[in-house]
Backbone as CSV, one residue per row, in Angstrom:
resi,resn,N_x,N_y,N_z,CA_x,CA_y,CA_z,C_x,C_y,C_z
1,UNK,-16.257,-1.475,-61.178,-17.206,-0.471,-60.742,-16.591,0.270,-59.555
2,UNK,-16.657,1.589,-59.563,-16.102,2.340,-58.433,-16.798,1.955,-57.127
3,UNK,-16.085,1.980,-56.013,-16.682,1.568,-54.742,-17.901,2.398,-54.359
4,UNK,-17.948,3.659,-54.795,-19.082,4.516,-54.423,-20.309,4.290,-55.316
5,UNK,-20.156,3.515,-56.366,-21.273,3.253,-57.270,-22.294,2.352,-56.594
6,UNK,-23.531,2.659,-56.815,-24.630,1.875,-56.244,-25.235,1.030,-57.359
7,UNK,-24.958,-0.279,-57.368,-25.480,-1.128,-58.444,-26.996,-1.049,-58.584
8,UNK,-27.710,-0.906,-57.484,-29.168,-0.806,-57.559,-29.579,0.468,-58.296
9,UNK,-28.860,1.562,-58.055,-29.179,2.813,-58.745,-28.907,2.695,-60.236
10,UNK,-27.826,2.003,-60.584,-27.521,1.791,-62.001,-28.623,0.965,-62.649
11,UNK,-29.037,-0.107,-61.997,-30.118,-0.945,-62.536,-31.398,-0.139,-62.678
12,UNK,-31.684,0.720,-61.707,-32.891,1.539,-61.775,-32.899,2.452,-62.992
13,UNK,-31.740,2.939,-63.408,-31.676,3.787,-64.592,-32.303,3.100,-65.794
14,UNK,-31.969,1.844,-65.981,-32.420,1.137,-67.164,-33.860,0.669,-67.044
15,UNK,-34.312,0.415,-65.840,-35.699,0.013,-65.665,-36.642,1.184,-65.922
16,UNK,-36.169,2.403,-65.728,-37.012,3.576,-65.876,-36.906,4.215,-67.256
17,UNK,-36.006,3.744,-68.064,-35.781,4.372,-69.360,-36.946,4.080,-70.300
18,UNK,-37.600,5.107,-70.721,-38.694,4.979,-71.689,-38.467,6.008,-72.780
19,UNK,-38.679,5.615,-74.010,-38.479,6.529,-75.117,-39.311,6.087,-76.306
20,UNK,-39.485,6.986,-77.235,-40.174,6.660,-78.482,-39.398,7.315,-79.609
21,UNK,-39.216,6.580,-80.664,-38.482,7.106,-81.805,-38.713,6.242,-83.018
22,UNK,-37.946,6.501,-84.034,-38.057,5.707,-85.252,-36.673,5.486,-85.839
23,UNK,-36.586,4.464,-86.646,-35.359,4.172,-87.364,-35.603,4.569,-88.814
24,UNK,-34.727,5.392,-89.362,-34.862,5.823,-90.752,-34.423,4.690,-91.684
25,UNK,-34.802,4.751,-92.956,-34.410,3.686,-93.892,-32.902,3.445,-93.966
26,UNK,-32.101,4.464,-93.672,-30.648,4.260,-93.712,-30.082,3.811,-92.365
27,UNK,-30.973,3.516,-91.393,-30.540,2.927,-90.133,-30.251,3.894,-89.010
28,UNK,-30.556,5.175,-89.168,-30.322,6.153,-88.105,-31.510,6.183,-87.143
29,UNK,-31.238,6.502,-85.886,-32.289,6.638,-84.879,-32.714,8.100,-84.788
30,UNK,-34.032,8.343,-84.808,-34.590,9.683,-84.641,-35.472,9.653,-83.406
31,UNK,-35.122,10.444,-82.409,-35.858,10.484,-81.148,-37.122,11.318,-81.301
32,UNK,-38.221,10.822,-80.746,-39.470,11.595,-80.723,-39.837,12.027,-79.314
33,UNK,-39.507,11.193,-78.359,-39.867,11.501,-76.982,-39.016,10.654,-76.054
34,UNK,-38.466,11.270,-75.047,-37.717,10.505,-74.056,-37.947,11.109,-72.675
35,UNK,-37.808,10.284,-71.695,-38.016,10.690,-70.318,-36.713,11.253,-69.750
36,UNK,-36.784,11.909,-68.592,-35.570,12.485,-67.995,-34.453,11.475,-67.753
37,UNK,-34.809,10.205,-67.551,-33.776,9.198,-67.322,-32.837,9.095,-68.512
38,UNK,-33.336,9.380,-69.707,-32.533,9.355,-70.928,-31.290,10.229,-70.736
39,UNK,-31.471,11.383,-70.128,-30.370,12.313,-69.879,-29.366,11.675,-68.924
40,UNK,-29.845,10.983,-67.900,-28.944,10.333,-66.942,-28.163,9.208,-67.600
41,UNK,-28.823,8.424,-68.452,-28.154,7.302,-69.102,-27.070,7.796,-70.047
42,UNK,-27.354,8.873,-70.780,-26.404,9.388,-71.764,-25.364,10.323,-71.168
43,UNK,-25.528,10.674,-69.916,-24.542,11.516,-69.266,-24.769,13.000,-69.488
44,UNK,-25.941,13.372,-69.920,-26.267,14.786,-70.111,-27.242,14.973,-71.246
45,UNK,-27.713,16.173,-71.380,-28.639,16.518,-72.451,-27.886,16.670,-73.763
46,UNK,-28.625,16.537,-74.848,-28.026,16.802,-76.157,-27.630,18.279,-76.206
47,UNK,-26.463,18.581,-76.749,-26.064,19.984,-76.883,-27.074,20.757,-77.744
48,UNK,-27.160,22.039,-77.518,-28.056,22.886,-78.317,-27.802,22.663,-79.802
49,UNK,-28.877,22.479,-80.543,-28.768,22.315,-81.985,-28.464,20.898,-82.439
50,UNK,-28.245,19.975,-81.488,-27.960,18.584,-81.845,-29.226,17.760,-81.569
51,UNK,-29.825,17.186,-82.611,-31.028,16.375,-82.392,-30.730,15.208,-81.440
52,UNK,-31.688,14.857,-80.566,-31.450,13.770,-79.611,-31.019,12.456,-80.264
53,UNK,-31.570,12.126,-81.428,-31.166,10.888,-82.099,-29.709,10.912,-82.525
54,UNK,-29.241,12.064,-82.969,-27.834,12.212,-83.354,-26.959,12.087,-82.105
55,UNK,-27.408,12.686,-81.010,-26.665,12.579,-79.762,-26.615,11.123,-79.300
56,UNK,-27.758,10.412,-79.393,-27.807,8.994,-79.027,-26.764,8.213,-79.823
57,UNK,-26.751,8.407,-81.141,-25.797,7.683,-81.982,-24.353,8.051,-81.650
58,UNK,-24.128,9.266,-81.188,-22.761,9.670,-80.834,-22.266,8.917,-79.605
59,UNK,-23.178,8.324,-78.850,-22.818,7.572,-77.657,-22.506,6.112,-77.990
60,UNK,-22.844,5.665,-79.193,-22.531,4.300,-79.611,-21.038,4.248,-79.947
61,UNK,-20.356,3.249,-79.429,-18.922,3.134,-79.676,-18.680,3.057,-81.184
62,UNK,-17.686,3.779,-81.700,-17.422,3.778,-83.144,-17.279,2.381,-83.750
63,UNK,-16.716,1.450,-82.992,-16.571,0.089,-83.514,-17.904,-0.640,-83.617
64,UNK,-18.938,-0.149,-82.903,-20.258,-0.786,-82.902,-21.265,-0.065,-83.796
65,UNK,-20.923,1.121,-84.278,-21.888,1.929,-85.019,-22.365,1.254,-86.308
66,UNK,-21.470,0.629,-87.046,-21.871,-0.066,-88.269,-22.843,-1.189,-87.977
67,UNK,-22.578,-1.961,-86.927,-23.480,-3.054,-86.543,-24.822,-2.506,-86.079
68,UNK,-24.810,-1.393,-85.358,-26.031,-0.739,-84.899,-26.916,-0.359,-86.082
69,UNK,-26.329,0.296,-87.062,-27.101,0.728,-88.235,-27.528,-0.460,-89.094
70,UNK,-26.665,-1.445,-89.211,-27.001,-2.641,-89.971,-28.178,-3.370,-89.337
71,UNK,-28.149,-3.518,-88.021,-29.260,-4.142,-87.311,-30.554,-3.394,-87.585
72,UNK,-30.520,-2.073,-87.480,-31.721,-1.271,-87.709,-32.254,-1.457,-89.131
73,UNK,-31.360,-1.438,-90.120,-31.793,-1.614,-91.516,-32.385,-3.008,-91.734
74,UNK,-31.747,-4.026,-91.161,-32.243,-5.395,-91.313,-33.615,-5.555,-90.674
75,UNK,-33.793,-4.953,-89.517,-35.079,-5.025,-88.835,-36.161,-4.349,-89.672
76,UNK,-35.845,-3.177,-90.209,-36.807,-2.473,-91.068,-37.138,-3.251,-92.329
77,UNK,-36.180,-4.000,-92.835,-36.393,-4.784,-94.053,-37.203,-6.050,-93.789
78,UNK,-37.499,-6.300,-92.512,-38.303,-7.463,-92.178,-37.517,-8.753,-92.052
79,UNK,-36.197,-8.646,-92.009,-35.366,-9.849,-91.876,-35.563,-10.474,-90.499
80,UNK,-35.404,-11.782,-90.456,-35.445,-12.491,-89.179,-34.153,-12.223,-88.433
81,UNK,-34.264,-11.665,-87.258,-33.106,-11.337,-86.430,-33.352,-11.942,-85.055
82,UNK,-32.334,-12.522,-84.496,-32.434,-13.127,-83.174,-32.137,-12.083,-82.092
83,UNK,-32.736,-12.262,-80.952,-32.530,-11.350,-79.836,-31.048,-11.229,-79.490
84,UNK,-30.324,-12.322,-79.550,-28.903,-12.294,-79.195,-28.094,-11.382,-80.115
85,UNK,-28.527,-11.198,-81.354,-27.833,-10.330,-82.312,-28.132,-8.857,-82.082
86,UNK,-29.190,-8.582,-81.353,-29.730,-7.230,-81.284,-29.021,-6.296,-80.329
87,UNK,-28.397,-6.843,-79.297,-27.835,-5.993,-78.254,-28.885,-5.548,-77.248
88,UNK,-30.135,-5.998,-77.433,-31.216,-5.651,-76.515,-31.357,-6.728,-75.449
89,UNK,-31.858,-6.317,-74.293,-32.170,-7.301,-73.256,-33.386,-8.108,-73.707
90,UNK,-33.628,-9.206,-73.037,-34.796,-10.038,-73.363,-36.082,-9.214,-73.252
91,UNK,-36.189,-8.413,-72.193,-37.385,-7.582,-71.997,-37.530,-6.559,-73.120
92,UNK,-36.433,-5.874,-73.455,-36.485,-4.885,-74.533,-36.866,-5.543,-75.851
93,UNK,-36.282,-6.715,-76.110,-36.564,-7.443,-77.346,-38.042,-7.814,-77.418
94,UNK,-38.588,-8.347,-76.332,-39.994,-8.756,-76.299,-40.904,-7.556,-76.552
95,UNK,-40.585,-6.417,-75.948,-41.380,-5.203,-76.151,-41.293,-4.727,-77.596
96,UNK,-40.107,-4.769,-78.180,-39.930,-4.349,-79.568,-40.717,-5.254,-80.507
97,UNK,-40.637,-6.556,-80.294,-41.363,-7.499,-81.150,-42.866,-7.287,-81.036
98,UNK,-43.352,-6.995,-79.827,-44.778,-6.728,-79.641,-45.191,-5.475,-80.402
99,UNK,-44.361,-4.432,-80.344,-44.665,-3.189,-81.076,-44.684,-3.410,-82.583
100,UNK,-43.817,-4.311,-83.045,-43.743,-4.586,-84.487,-44.761,-5.638,-84.932
101,UNK,-45.508,-6.183,-83.979,-46.493,-7.201,-84.316,-45.884,-8.526,-84.699
102,UNK,-44.684,-8.790,-84.231,-44.007,-10.053,-84.509,-44.140,-10.981,-83.313
103,UNK,-44.114,-12.265,-83.570,-44.289,-13.227,-82.491,-42.989,-13.859,-82.055
104,UNK,-41.864,-13.552,-82.718,-40.585,-14.123,-82.310,-40.296,-13.769,-80.871
105,UNK,-39.648,-14.660,-80.197,-39.265,-14.391,-78.806,-37.843,-13.882,-78.743
């Protein structure tokens, strides 16, 4: 981490990130609503004409994109997935499971 970086400010970015979207049957993310922090996390706004979900996916490392889409498809199919496989924090996972009406921790 660069010496001028403020770890507390970095942590605050993720605590403030709120968004709403959906995963399509083929595993793509479609953004419906995001807060200004989304722009800070992604390093800028989506370019004109680029849907926010497409921009989000462009930020996923190419080596991780297949796993990202596979996870989304498996989740939509109702498969049992563990939090450790998801790439989500414990808090994010718990919130997602609550939204999906699942009781897994």
